N, C-alpha and C positions, 0 to 999 in steps of 0.2 A: 484793842487799839483805840477805840473811840473813848473808852474810860480813861485811858492815858491822856488823850488830848483834852478831855474836860479839865484835867488837873492843871494845864498850861494856862497861865494868864493870858487874858484876850490881847492885852497890849504887846504880847511877845510873838504873837502869830505872824505878823508881817515880816519880823525878823527871820523867824524859823522858816517861813515860805521863801525868803531871800537867800537864805543859806541852802535850802533844798534846791532851789533854782540854779545856784551857782556850782553847787559840788556834786549833785546827783542827777536831776532831771529838769530841764533840758541840757544841764551844765557838764561838768568836766567829765564824770564818769560815763555819762551817755555819749559824749563826744568821743572819748577814746575807743569805746566799743563800736560806734558808728564809723569812725575813721578806719578801724581794723576791717570792718565789714566791706566799707566802699572801696578800699584798695584792692581787696580780694575780688570783688564783683568787676572792678575795671579790668583787672588782669585777665578774669576769666571771660568776661564779654568780648575784649579785644582778640583774645586768643581764639575764641570761638569763630569770630567773623573773619579773621585773617589766616587762620589755620597755623598759629604759632604753637608748635608742639611742646615747647618747654613748658609754658604756664599750664598747657592742657594736661601733661603727664607727670610733671614733677609732684611728688607725694600724692599720687591719684587717690589713694585709699582715704586720705584725710581731706579730699577735695582741694588741696593746695594750700591748706592753712598752715602745714609744717613749713612751707617755703617763706610764708610771712614771718613765722617765729624764728627761723634761721636768719632772716634779714635782720630783725630786732637784735638777736643775740650778737650778730656781727657788728652792728653799729655801736652796741653797748661797749664792746671791748676793743674797739679801734683806738687809736691815739689820736688825741685832738690836737692838731697842729695850728699854731698861731704864726702867720707870716712875719718875717722879721721887720717889714716896713709897715705893717698894719697899724691903724689906730687902735690901741688895744681895748679901751672902755666900750666903744661902740661895736667893735667887732665881737666881742665876747658876750656883751648884754643884750644886744639887739635880737638875737634869736628868741630869747625869753620874753622880751617886750612884745615881739611879733606874735608869740603864742598866746600871751595874755590878752592882747587887744583883739586876736581873733576869736577869742571866748566870751569877750565882755559883751557884745551885742545880744546874745542870748539871754542876758539878765533883763533886757528891756522888751523883749518880745514875748507876749502872753501866750501861754498855751491852754488856757482855760478861761471861762467867763468870771471866775471869782479871783481875779488877778488882783491881789494887794502887794504893794512894794513900798520900799523906802524912798523910791524915786517917785515923782508925780506921774500918774497913769495917763494925764493928758498930754504928754509930751514923749510917749513911748515910741512913735514912729520917727520923731526928730532925733531922739538919742541913739536909737539903734542904727539909723542911717549915719549919724556922725561918726560913731565908733568904727563903723565899716570903711568909711572914707579916710580914716587915718592910717590905715595899714600900709597903702602903697608908698606913702612918705617914708616909712621905715625901710621898705624895700630899696629905695633909691639910696638912702643914707648907707644901708648895708652893703650895697655894691661899691659905693665910694670908700667905705672904711677899709676894705680888704687890701688896698693899695696894688690892685692888679688891674691891667688895661682891659682885660676880658670881662672882669666882674664890672668895671665902670662903663664899658660900652653896653652891657646888658642892662645896667641900671639906667642909662640914657634912653635905651630903646623902651623900658618899661615906662619912663616918663612920657615919652612920644604917645604911647598907646594909652596910657592912664588918662591924659587930658582928653584925647578924642572920644573916649567913651564914658568918662565921668559926667560930662555935660548931658548926654541922653539919659543917662541913669538918673541924674537929679530931675530932669523933666519927667521922666516916668514917675518918680515919687511925688513930683508936683501934680502930675495928673491923678494919681491916686488920692491926694489930698483935696484936689478939686472936685473929684468924684464923690468922695464921702463927707466933705466938709468938717474933717476932725482929724487931730493928730493922735487921738486915743484909739490904739489897735482894738481894744475890747469893743468899742463902739463901732469900729469898722466892720467887725464880724457880725455884730448885730444887725447892722444895715444890710449886709449880704443875706443874713437869715430872713429878713423881711422881703427881700427882693430877689436878686440872683447873685450868683459868685461873680466876683470882679473879672475874671476871664472872660466871662459872657458880657458884662456890662462894658468893658473896654479891652477888647483882646489886643489891640495895638499897643496899649501901655504895657501889658503882659508880655508880649512879644520883646519889646524895647528892653524891659527889665531883664528878660532872660538872657538876651544877647549881651547885655552890659555885664551880667554875672559871669558869663562864659569868659568874657575877657578879663574881668576883676580877678578870677580865680586861675587864669592861664590855662583854661581847657582848650582842646582841638575845637576849631582851627585856629585859636589865638594863642597857642603855647609857642609863641615867637621867641620870647625872652629866655625861655628854659629849653630851648631846642638845642639839646646836648650834641648833636652831630655838627652843628654849624658854630655854636657859641660857647663851647665847653661849660654849659650849664648856666649861662648868664650871671646874675650877681652872686650866685651861690658857689662859684668856682673853687674857692679857697676853703670851703667848710668840709670838715670830716666828723666822724664819730657821731655822738649823740647830737651835736649841733646841726649836722646834715639832716639828721632825722626830724629835728625840730623845723627847720626851714622847708623841708619836704612834706611835712604834715600840715603846716599852716594853710595851704591852698584848700585842703580838703575840710579843714575847720571853717574856713571862711565860706565854702561851698554850703555847709551846714547852716550857718547863720544866714546866709542869703536865701536858702531854701525855705527855712522857717519863715522869714519875713515873706516870701512869695506866697506860701501856703496861707498865711494869715491875710495878706492883702488881696489876692486873687482867687484863692480856692476855698474860701469860707472858713479857714481855720479849723475849729472843732466842731463846726456845724456838721451834721444835726444833733451832735451829742452836746449836752449841757452839764450833766453831772450835778451832784447835790453835795452841800457841805465841803469842808476843808480838803479831805482826801479825795472824794469825787470830783470836786472842782478842780483839782490840780491833776490828778492821775489819768482818769478815764477821758476827759476831753483832750488832755495832753498827748495821749497815745494817738488819738485820731489826727491831731496836728502832726504829730511826730512821722506818722506813716505817710502822710501826704508829702512832708518834707523829703523823706527817703526816697518816695517814687520820682520826685523831681531831680533829686541827685542822681539816681540810677539813669534816668533819661540823659542827663548832661554828660556823664561820664561815658555813656555808651557811644557818643559822638566820636571818642578816640578811635574806635574801630571803623568808622564808616565815612569820615570826612577829612579831606586833605588840609594841610596847614597853609595858611595865608602868608603871603610875602609882607614884609613890614609896610611898605608903602601903600599897598592895596588895603591892608587892614585899617591904617591910619585914614586913608581917603574914604573908606566905607564909614568910619565913625563920624567923620565931618560931612558926609553927603547923605545917603539914603537912610542911615540909622539916626541921624540928626532930624531928617525930615520926618520920619516916622514918629519920633519923639514930638515933634510939633503937631503932627496929626492927632496923636493921643491926647495932647492938651486940648485941642478943639473938640475932640469927641467927649472927653470928660465934662467940658463946660455945657455941652448939649445935654448930656445924660444927667448931670446935676440938676436940671430943671425938671426932668422927667421924675427923678427920684423925689 
């Protein structure tokens, strides 16, 4: 393998790494496998806590994997129905855009110390955050395009919650920038290697980040927009077939992107593994970062089985009150710790 890599022109390596990032790891193939795993884990964890016999006993010999495969086959062969009054172009194409934009942030999140990319490494934090913040806008337009009052109500509720938690999220990112003094995520990990992980340096910023991630991905207790028993599945009411699978999978892919970013910002990324060379610098440290991200994901989806859902007014009020105040405290703490570092 190393002999093969020696035949590749040096100028091609950044492009090859970019393709590898996008398609293999931590990109599309890794995302598909992880989405399959995290949905299975969420079902099993919630079923174990709440004694739901269906997810615990269906296809018990395969651990419930057969049930997921059956759901995928069912989605694949269902008819895709477009409502008569729907705005055709956004209704049909927005699920694809949502899926693409949920994957894009992984391109800018380094998983190893030898990160080289077609994009400037000095702006990786800014670019990864920018693409994650675009996704909720598509969700609101998606609910509007269906020409269904329940979809539109779900989209409006998404907007209310979005604004109240995006501000603390941006403040948490600003706290990380103030703490490390750089937008380069590789340098962020290097600083944590020399001192302590960010979750210890500024635990308040880490907490605000996680709360905002739970809201952005619609996890319990913030699954208010997708509360199917009350709102007929929010902005996704009119979707069926594979399109429904797309919009259902987007929050899990978002969760993956956020968890990768959290593991780099607050868990030390690939530390203490550094790796050597092209393959070592990309794969071995990447596995460490990936495992940390998966642990964060499992912890967040586990909340489904142990925490009740918020009411809309209480969730919005929390975003503008104590979560916002915690974000301000995180800024002050970062300002203090930046002098210490």
